[in-house]
C-alpha positions in Angstrom: 28.3 40.2 20.6 26.9 36.7 20.5 26.2 34.0 23.2 28.0 30.7 23.1 28.5 27.7 25.4 32.0 26.3 25.9 32.2 22.7 24.8 36.0 22.0 25.2 39.5 23.4 25.0 41.7 22.9 22.0 45.2 21.8 22.6 47.6 23.3 20.0 51.0 21.8 19.7 52.1 24.5 17.4 50.8 28.0 16.5 51.8 31.2 14.9 53.6 33.7 17.2 50.9 36.3 16.3 48.2 34.1 17.7 49.6 34.6 21.2 49.6 32.1 24.0 46.0 32.4 25.2 43.9 29.2 25.5 41.6 28.4 22.6 38.1 27.1 23.4 35.6 25.4 21.1 32.1 27.0 21.4 28.6 26.1 20.4 26.3 28.9 19.5 22.6 29.2 20.6 21.7 28.4 16.9 23.9 25.2 17.0 27.0 26.4 15.1 30.5 25.7 16.2 33.4 28.2 16.5 36.8 28.5 18.1 37.8 31.6 20.1 40.7 32.9 22.2 39.9 32.9 25.9 41.7 35.6 27.9 39.4 35.2 30.9 39.7 31.5 31.7 36.3 30.1 31.3 35.4 26.4 31.9 33.6 23.8 29.8 29.9 24.1 30.1 29.9 27.8 30.9 27.8 30.3 28.8 29.9 33.2 27.5 29.5 36.2 25.3 31.9 36.8 22.5 33.2 39.7 20.5 33.9 39.1 16.8 35.8 40.6 13.9 38.4 43.4 14.3 37.1 44.2 17.8 38.1 40.6 18.9 41.7 41.6 18.7 41.3 44.4 21.1 39.1 42.2 23.4 41.9 39.6 23.5 44.2 42.1 25.2 46.6 42.6 22.4 45.7 44.2 19.0 48.5 42.1 17.4 46.8 38.8 18.0 45.4 37.2 14.9 41.8 36.4 16.0 38.3 37.0 14.8 36.5 35.7 17.9 37.3 36.4 21.6 35.5 35.3 24.7 34.8 38.5 26.7 32.6 37.5 29.6 31.0 34.6 31.5 27.2 34.7 31.8 25.7 33.7 35.2 22.3 32.0 35.4 21.8 31.5 31.6 19.8 28.7 30.0 18.2 28.4 26.6 14.8 28.8 28.3 15.7 32.5 28.9 15.3 33.1 25.2 11.6 31.9 25.3 10.3 34.4 27.8 
């Protein structure tokens, strides 16, 4: 699992059937990297989330047939980057 912040939602005009119809969000990692993830829980821009990667991401998306390597799996309450410095 890794912690990310949602920066915005991607609008896809076309996608593979095996990607499903879940929203896709753009995420920024704590280290500054950017990623895209399926969002089965409906998070909003600005929220901090934890993600599940690799083959477990398919199960976390709710359907093992979805072609994903990253899925948002929970919204974190009361998180800030200052928490890391304690």
